[in-house]
C-alpha positions as CSV (number, residue, x, y, z in Angstrom):
1,M,0.0,0.0,0.0
2,S,1.3,3.5,-0.8
3,L,1.1,6.7,1.2
4,E,-1.6,7.9,-1.2
5,E,-3.7,4.7,-0.6
6,L,-3.2,5.0,3.1
7,R,-4.5,8.6,3.0
8,K,-7.6,7.6,1.1
9,K,-8.6,5.2,3.9
10,V,-8.7,8.0,6.5
11,I,-6.8,11.3,6.8
12,F,-5.3,10.7,10.3
13,H,-2.9,7.8,10.7
14,N,-0.5,6.7,13.4
15,S,3.2,7.4,12.7
16,L,4.1,3.7,12.9
17,D,1.9,2.9,9.9
18,V,3.2,5.9,8.0
19,W,6.8,4.9,8.8
20,I,6.2,1.4,7.6
21,T,4.5,2.5,4.4
22,T,7.2,5.1,3.8
23,C,9.9,2.5,4.2
24,K,8.2,0.1,1.8
25,E,8.0,2.9,-0.8
26,K,11.7,3.7,-0.3
27,N,12.9,0.1,0.1
28,I,14.1,0.8,3.7
29,D,14.1,-1.7,6.5
30,W,11.4,-0.4,8.9
31,S,12.4,-2.5,11.9
32,S,15.1,-0.2,13.1
33,T,14.0,1.9,16.1
34,E,17.0,4.2,15.5
35,N,15.8,4.9,12.0
36,Y,12.2,5.5,13.2
37,Q,13.5,8.0,15.7
38,K,15.4,9.8,12.9
39,F,12.2,9.9,10.9
40,I,10.2,11.4,13.8
41,S,13.0,13.9,14.5
42,Y,12.8,15.0,10.8
43,L,9.1,15.5,11.0
44,L,9.3,17.4,14.3
45,Q,12.2,19.6,13.0
46,N,10.1,20.4,9.9
47,N,7.2,21.5,12.2
48,L,4.8,18.9,11.2
49,N,1.9,19.0,13.6
50,L,2.1,15.7,15.5
51,K,0.0,14.6,18.5
52,T,1.1,11.8,20.7
53,F,-0.9,8.6,20.3
54,T,-1.1,5.5,22.4
55,L,-1.0,2.5,20.2
56,C,-2.5,-0.7,21.7
57,A,-1.0,-4.0,20.6
58,H,-4.3,-5.2,19.1
59,E,-4.4,-2.0,17.0
60,A,-1.0,-2.9,15.5
61,G,-2.6,-5.8,13.7
62,E,-3.2,-9.2,15.1
63,T,-1.2,-11.0,12.5
64,E,1.6,-8.5,12.4
65,Q,3.8,-9.7,15.3
66,E,6.9,-7.9,14.1
67,K,5.0,-4.6,14.1
68,T,3.7,-5.2,17.6
69,K,7.2,-6.1,18.8
70,F,8.5,-2.9,17.2
71,A,5.8,-0.8,18.9
72,E,6.7,-2.4,22.2
73,A,10.4,-1.7,21.7
74,L,9.6,2.0,20.9
75,A,7.5,2.2,24.1
76,E,10.6,1.2,26.2
77,I,12.6,4.2,24.8
78,K,11.9,7.3,26.8
79,D,12.4,9.9,24.1
80,K,10.0,12.1,22.1
81,N,11.4,10.7,18.9
82,A,10.4,7.2,19.9
83,A,6.8,8.1,20.6
84,I,4.0,7.2,18.3
85,Y,2.0,10.1,16.9
86,T,-1.0,10.8,14.8
87,I,-0.2,12.4,11.5
88,K,-2.7,14.2,9.3
89,L,-1.8,13.0,5.8
90,N,-2.6,16.3,4.0
91,D,-0.7,17.5,1.0
92,H,2.0,19.3,3.1
93,A,2.6,16.2,5.2
94,L,2.8,13.9,2.2
95,S,5.2,16.2,0.5
96,L,7.4,16.4,3.5
97,I,7.4,12.6,4.1
98,K,8.2,11.9,0.5
99,K,11.3,14.1,0.8
100,Y,12.6,12.1,3.7
101,S,15.7,10.0,3.4
102,L,17.9,8.4,6.1
103,S,20.5,11.0,5.4
104,N,18.2,13.9,6.4
């Protein structure tokens, strides 16, 4: 699924789903908590309006054990860049996300 397809479902998404979708589009391994934190830092530095979000394990997808483990690993990190946020996938947000690379 692409970011555009994700946006068509609902306009607000959790940052974990956005991160995974972004990684799939860019052929990046999404399972690195360090890389997730870089992604969130990039979004925050670019003043994207993010609201913290508590992701329950069952919301992560009952068949997606890796995603659930990843969310649990992030929860153990006490840093704003490891938090899960809601992201409004408007045109500005999509443009910013599409410009992201690990070298940002």
